[in-house]
Backbone bond lengths (Angstrom), bond angles and torsions (degrees), N, CA, C in turn:
res aa  C-N    CA-C-N  psi(-1)  N-CA   C-N-CA  omega(-1)  CA-C   N-CA-C  phi
1 M - - - 1.451 - - 1.523 108.98 -
2 A 1.307 118.24 140.35 1.461 123.33 -177.79 1.524 110.95 -72.77
3 D 1.346 114.21 154.67 1.464 119.34 175.09 1.510 109.52 -61.01
4 A 1.318 116.12 150.37 1.468 120.09 174.62 1.523 108.32 -65.70
5 P 1.308 118.35 142.13 1.456 121.26 178.64 1.519 112.10 -62.33
6 H 1.318 115.18 150.05 1.462 120.91 178.93 1.524 110.07 -73.36
7 V 1.311 115.92 131.22 1.450 121.17 179.27 1.519 107.97 -140.57
8 A 1.306 116.28 132.19 1.459 120.52 178.44 1.514 110.16 -66.46
9 G 1.321 117.08 147.30 1.440 122.40 173.48 1.510 114.97 74.40
10 G 1.331 118.06 15.22 1.445 121.13 176.78 1.522 114.39 78.03
11 D 1.311 117.93 4.45 1.456 122.22 178.06 1.530 107.40 -64.50
12 S 1.327 118.93 138.86 1.454 121.48 -176.09 1.522 113.46 -91.92
13 R 1.334 118.03 -1.45 1.460 119.51 -179.61 1.523 110.53 -75.13
14 P 1.343 117.84 143.24 1.455 119.23 178.38 1.512 110.44 -65.71
15 R 1.289 114.99 150.17 1.458 120.21 177.57 1.520 109.56 -135.86
16 V 1.295 114.85 156.78 1.456 121.32 176.51 1.520 106.51 -110.99
17 H 1.317 116.89 137.99 1.452 121.96 178.76 1.510 109.70 -111.04
18 H 1.317 117.51 141.83 1.460 122.11 177.90 1.511 107.90 -98.51
19 M 1.325 116.70 117.67 1.450 121.98 177.56 1.532 106.62 -143.02
20 G 1.312 117.19 67.93 1.448 121.37 -175.62 1.527 111.19 95.59
21 S 1.292 115.84 -37.38 1.459 124.12 170.60 1.519 105.65 -150.01
22 V 1.294 118.02 172.81 1.465 119.99 -178.13 1.513 107.98 -76.19
23 R 1.320 117.37 123.65 1.457 121.56 -175.99 1.530 111.72 -126.25
24 V 1.307 115.54 152.54 1.451 123.60 173.56 1.520 107.26 -106.37
25 T 1.328 117.41 132.97 1.462 120.60 176.63 1.511 109.29 -119.45
26 N 1.333 115.13 158.30 1.459 118.12 176.11 1.514 108.99 -91.68
27 S 1.332 118.11 -175.72 1.465 121.57 -174.15 1.516 113.09 -64.24
28 S 1.322 117.71 -20.13 1.461 121.20 177.98 1.513 112.07 -87.05
29 G 1.304 117.10 -3.55 1.456 121.35 -178.03 1.511 112.62 83.07
30 N 1.322 118.03 7.52 1.454 121.17 179.81 1.520 110.43 -81.65
31 Y 1.319 114.61 150.24 1.455 120.41 179.95 1.528 110.18 -55.92
32 K 1.281 117.47 130.37 1.458 122.43 179.17 1.528 110.85 -118.39
33 G 1.296 117.87 -30.97 1.457 120.29 -179.58 1.505 110.49 167.81
34 A 1.311 116.61 162.98 1.455 121.07 -179.45 1.519 109.30 -119.98
35 I 1.305 116.27 148.46 1.457 120.44 176.65 1.533 109.01 -53.39
36 G 1.323 116.63 -40.89 1.462 120.81 179.30 1.517 113.87 -71.51
37 N 1.332 117.56 -12.73 1.463 121.66 -179.69 1.517 107.78 -104.51
38 K 1.327 116.02 93.01 1.461 121.04 -172.95 1.517 113.65 -64.21
39 V 1.354 116.91 -32.03 1.459 119.86 -179.74 1.527 110.77 -63.40
40 D 1.342 116.64 -49.73 1.473 120.53 178.93 1.518 111.56 -64.21
41 L 1.324 116.65 -41.80 1.456 119.67 -179.65 1.528 110.81 -64.63
42 E 1.314 116.27 -42.09 1.474 118.69 178.62 1.511 111.00 -64.19
43 E 1.316 117.23 -38.91 1.482 120.90 176.81 1.526 110.02 -62.04
44 F 1.322 116.26 -44.45 1.465 121.74 179.20 1.523 110.21 -59.19
45 L 1.324 117.19 -48.32 1.463 121.31 -178.78 1.529 111.40 -67.96
46 A 1.318 116.69 -40.53 1.473 120.56 -179.08 1.515 111.52 -66.12
47 S 1.334 117.11 -25.87 1.471 120.22 -179.25 1.528 111.77 -93.58
48 G 1.332 116.37 17.08 1.457 119.36 172.73 1.510 115.66 109.51
49 G 1.329 118.32 0.28 1.467 120.27 176.80 1.525 109.78 -63.25
50 D 1.315 116.47 140.01 1.461 122.15 -176.20 1.519 111.27 -82.60
51 A 1.316 117.12 114.98 1.462 121.81 179.21 1.526 112.18 -66.00
52 D 1.326 117.63 -15.93 1.463 122.00 177.64 1.525 112.31 -101.84
53 G 1.309 116.71 15.82 1.457 119.98 178.37 1.520 111.66 -66.33
54 E 1.316 116.00 173.84 1.468 120.86 -178.73 1.519 110.88 -104.46
55 A 1.306 115.44 152.30 1.449 122.72 176.94 1.523 110.60 -82.87
56 A 1.304 115.72 159.73 1.474 122.54 173.62 1.524 106.70 -131.60
57 G 1.310 116.76 -178.77 1.463 120.12 -179.77 1.506 110.16 68.96
58 L 1.310 117.11 -132.87 1.460 122.75 -177.12 1.525 112.02 -55.85
59 Y 1.323 117.08 -36.83 1.461 121.51 -177.34 1.518 112.58 -105.96
60 A 1.309 116.92 32.65 1.469 122.81 -176.49 1.521 111.88 -50.74
61 G 1.329 115.02 129.93 1.458 120.71 176.47 1.518 114.81 88.74
62 L 1.320 117.61 -15.89 1.452 119.32 179.88 1.526 110.69 -82.75
63 P 1.323 117.17 140.95 1.464 118.88 170.63 1.545 109.51 -60.52
64 L 1.325 116.56 153.77 1.464 120.67 -177.19 1.529 111.92 -56.52
65 L 1.338 117.70 -38.41 1.460 120.42 -179.95 1.515 110.69 -62.04
66 H 1.314 116.68 -40.49 1.457 121.07 178.94 1.530 110.16 -64.36
67 A 1.353 116.28 -42.39 1.464 120.94 179.33 1.530 110.15 -62.76
68 A 1.331 117.38 -40.19 1.463 120.39 178.36 1.522 111.57 -64.32
69 V 1.322 117.06 -37.02 1.472 120.65 176.35 1.528 108.50 -64.27
70 K 1.335 116.97 -45.83 1.464 120.32 179.62 1.527 111.04 -63.99
71 Y 1.323 116.27 -32.47 1.470 122.72 177.47 1.533 110.21 -75.60
72 D 1.334 116.64 -13.21 1.462 124.58 177.21 1.518 112.53 62.01
73 D 1.323 115.89 46.56 1.463 121.33 -179.03 1.523 110.16 -121.76
74 A 1.335 116.37 96.47 1.449 121.93 -177.14 1.527 111.09 -63.92
75 D 1.319 118.75 -32.50 1.466 120.83 178.82 1.527 110.60 -64.24
76 V 1.311 117.59 -40.39 1.464 121.32 178.29 1.520 109.69 -69.07
77 V 1.312 117.76 -39.74 1.470 120.61 176.66 1.524 109.14 -58.50
78 R 1.334 117.43 -46.88 1.476 120.43 178.38 1.517 111.54 -59.23
79 L 1.336 116.16 -41.97 1.462 120.78 -179.31 1.523 110.81 -64.32
80 L 1.324 117.59 -45.62 1.453 120.80 178.82 1.526 111.15 -61.94
81 L 1.329 116.50 -40.69 1.470 120.38 178.13 1.535 110.53 -65.30
82 K 1.313 116.42 -39.61 1.473 120.95 178.03 1.524 110.83 -58.19
83 F 1.332 116.36 -35.05 1.463 120.73 -179.07 1.527 112.90 -96.74
84 G 1.316 116.73 18.32 1.452 120.28 168.71 1.515 118.44 97.79
85 A 1.338 118.10 10.99 1.467 118.72 176.06 1.524 109.30 -59.50
86 S 1.318 115.88 139.34 1.464 121.00 -177.63 1.517 111.78 -91.07
87 K 1.333 116.14 125.58 1.458 121.09 174.78 1.524 110.90 -68.35
88 A 1.306 117.17 -23.47 1.462 121.77 -177.03 1.524 113.08 -85.09
89 K 1.318 118.13 -12.20 1.457 120.89 -176.65 1.537 109.89 -62.87
90 K 1.317 114.27 137.48 1.472 120.46 179.53 1.525 109.97 -111.78
91 D 1.308 115.52 150.05 1.455 120.26 175.71 1.526 109.83 -84.69
92 E 1.322 116.90 -174.19 1.469 120.50 -177.53 1.535 112.55 -62.81
93 A 1.339 117.01 -23.42 1.455 121.28 178.84 1.539 111.66 -88.83
94 G 1.336 116.95 1.05 1.448 121.26 179.23 1.527 114.08 82.63
95 K 1.346 116.91 17.10 1.461 120.99 -178.36 1.524 111.19 -100.06
96 T 1.330 115.23 144.15 1.456 121.67 173.38 1.533 109.15 -91.72
97 A 1.321 115.83 171.04 1.471 120.30 175.58 1.530 109.66 -60.65
98 H 1.344 116.56 -36.13 1.461 119.55 178.46 1.524 111.49 -65.10
99 D 1.328 117.39 -36.26 1.471 119.82 175.60 1.522 110.73 -58.22
100 Y 1.347 116.28 -42.51 1.476 120.19 178.41 1.520 111.02 -66.51
101 A 1.333 116.53 -40.46 1.464 119.56 178.82 1.526 110.49 -59.91
102 E 1.324 116.07 -39.84 1.482 120.23 177.76 1.525 110.44 -67.34
103 E 1.330 117.38 -48.65 1.468 121.56 -178.02 1.531 112.28 -60.30
104 L 1.333 115.74 -38.95 1.462 120.86 -177.52 1.518 112.70 -86.36
105 Q 1.341 116.35 3.23 1.456 122.02 -177.64 1.526 111.34 51.38
106 S 1.333 114.24 47.57 1.455 121.45 178.47 1.525 109.99 -64.82
107 S 1.321 115.36 168.03 1.461 120.55 179.39 1.530 111.06 -62.37
108 A 1.305 115.53 160.07 1.468 121.13 176.88 1.521 109.22 -59.19
109 E 1.328 117.56 -37.57 1.460 121.11 178.57 1.529 111.11 -60.27
110 M 1.331 116.88 -46.03 1.467 120.85 -179.36 1.514 109.91 -63.18
111 K 1.324 117.24 -45.49 1.449 121.22 179.67 1.524 111.15 -59.77
112 A 1.321 116.08 -41.67 1.471 119.77 179.61 1.519 111.50 -66.59
113 L 1.328 117.47 -37.89 1.449 121.30 -179.22 1.531 112.09 -61.23
114 V 1.314 116.96 -38.51 1.475 120.67 -173.40 1.517 113.53 -103.25
115 R 1.329 117.25 1.36 1.461 120.93 177.22 1.520 109.26 -68.84
116 E 1.316 116.47 132.46 1.466 120.34 176.65 1.516 109.38 -71.78
117 P 1.345 116.24 145.30 1.474 119.40 -179.71 1.514 112.32 -63.80
């Protein structure tokens, strides 16, 4: 089983850290995977990482799906959805991932991926 993701303040929810690109770290702060590295991210999620966790660093407070939309990576969005990320989840400002896709004028593909049914 993979290490629990690193989270400030003892929170047990997974977080993503921005260090040149969006990265996932384990509880020791060691590199675990990058949003842009689908193999590592899929391994992280398959080993129990929460696809609905929150981001840290540059995307602090945003759900991972929202961060992936902001990162403009449709493959990562698909991967997070495959592992149960919720399209309906809202961030602290009450926005969904689809709201961000609209605001950022993302591609039609991205908007369709995160549009709620």
